[in-house]
VEXSE-23640 format. One record per residue (C-alpha): residue in three letters; x, y, z. Coordinates in steps of 0.25 Angstrom, whole numbers, plus 5000, padded with zeros to 4 digits. Layout:
# residues N
AlaXYZ;...
This chain:
# residues 213
Met547754775442;Phe548554665447;Asp549954705453;Gly550554565452;Leu550454435445;Leu550854305452;Phe551054175444;Asp551154035447;Leu552253965439;Asp551953815435;Gly550653815426;Thr550653965425;Leu551954015419;Trp552453885414;Asp552353725414;Ser553553665421;Ile552953525422;Asp553953465412;Ala555153525418;Ile554653475432;Cys554553335427;Ile555853335420;Ser556653385432;Trp555953295442;Arg556153175434;Gln557653205434;Val557553205450;Leu556753085451;Lys557653005441;Arg558753025452;Arg557853015465;Ala556652925461;Pro556652875447;Glu555452785450;Leu554652925451;Val555152985438;Glu553952935430;Leu552953015439;Met553553145434;Thr552553175423;Arg551953295418;Ser550553255422;Asn550953215436;Val551653355438;Ala550553435431;Gly549553405442;Cys550553455453;Met550953595447;Gly550653705457;Met550953615469;Leu552153635478;Leu553353545474;Pro553353455486;Asp551853425483;Ile552153395468;Val553253295472;Lys552353225482;Lys551253215471;Val552053175459;Leu553053085467;Pro552153025478;Asp553052905479;Leu554352985482;Pro554852935495;Lys554653045506;Asp556053035510;Gln556453075496;Leu555453185494;Gln556253305499;Pro557553275492;Val556853245479;Leu556053365481;Glu557253455482;Glu557953385470;Leu556653405462;Leu556653555465;Arg558153575461;Glu557953495448;Glu556653565444;Asn557153705446;Ala558453675439;Tyr557653605427;Val556653715426;Ala557753825427;Ala558453755415;His557353715407;Gly556053795411;Gly554653745409;Thr553553775399;Leu553153925399;Tyr551653945396;Pro551454015383;Gln551754165383;Val552254165397;Pro553554255395;Glu552854365387;Thr551554365396;Leu552454375408;Ala553154495402;Arg551854565399;Leu551354545413;Ala552654585420;Arg552454725413;Asp551154745422;Tyr551254655434;Pro552354605443;Leu552354455441;Cys552754345451;Ile552754195452;Val552154115464;Ser552353965462;Asn552253845471;Cys553653805466;Gln555053775473;Ala556053885475;Gly556853905462;Tyr555753855452;Ile555253995449;Glu556754045447;Ala556953925438;Phe555653965430;Phe556354105428;Gln557654045424;Ala557053955414;His556154055407;Gly556754195410;Leu555454245416;Gly555854295429;Lys555954435424;Tyr554454445424;Phe554254405439;Ala554454495451;Asp554354385461;Tyr554054245464;Glu553854145475;Asn553653995478;Pro553553905490;Gly554953855488;Arg555453995493;Thr554354025503;Gly553853895508;Gln552453955506;Gly551253915497;Lys550853985485;Ala549754075492;Asp550854125502;Asn551854145491;Ile550854225482;Thr550554315495;Leu552054325497;Val552354375482;Val551154465482;Arg551554535495;Arg553054535491;Asn552754615478;Gly551654705485;Met550554655476;Lys549154695479;Arg548354635467;Pro549154515462;Leu548654395453;Tyr549154255454;Ile549154165441;Gly549254015442;Asp548653885437;Thr548253795448;Gln547253795459;Gly548353805469;Asp548753935463;Cys547353985463;Asp547153945478;Ala548554015482;Ala548154145475;Ala546754145482;Ala547454115496;Ala548454235493;Gly547254325489;Val547754345475;Pro546854335462;Phe547154215453;Leu547254195438;His547254045433;Ala548254005423;Ala547353905417;Tyr548353855407;Gly549153795418;Phe549053665427;Gly547853695436;Thr546453725437;Ile545653805447;Asp544453755454;His543653885452;Gln543553995442;Val544654095441;Pro545254185431;Ser546154115421;Val547054115409;Arg547254005399;Ser548654055395;Phe549754135401;Ala549654245390;Glu548254275395;Leu548754325408;Pro548954475405;Ala547454485400;Ala546954405412;Val547754485422;Ala547254615416;Arg545854565416;Leu545954515431;Ser546654635436;Pro545954705448;Pro545654855445;
């Protein structure tokens, strides 16, 4: 049996693209109004799962280098505040499925997000009570594989499972030596065959099916 479930956030627990677009547009209207039109759902969707500085460079390639750091810091503050106040779009049956899973497993989040973003997710949707731990590069300065390893060790897990939606999630889990379950309803695809679910509600059955003896 698995002794812990680790979740990615964006594309696995919720879709926050619209919230990101709205909050970033607010910053760009003040900082670089000529770039506001680049903040579209389609432009952002292809970047989900990436580190935030990399998303900024990809979505806003014409942002002057001398503005990158101050704009990035303002985007972080605005995004966290907007997400905490307005939330994102939870995938169907996330609260009730988390409640069910939390009865049998410690649950954790390991995301490539900035510091404060997971806390904003908890504040917006009241789901923090289901999670024993969480980590991100905004706090540790480390990549996802290292953060998975950190959370696993910190919680004394011997047989964890990582659940995410992108190739980067799959690669990070492999680098950390942790089995992977693909959230195929999310933003990404995987370049080889892996266990998957097509909805969040399928997770309890999939986890039970994949659990080691």
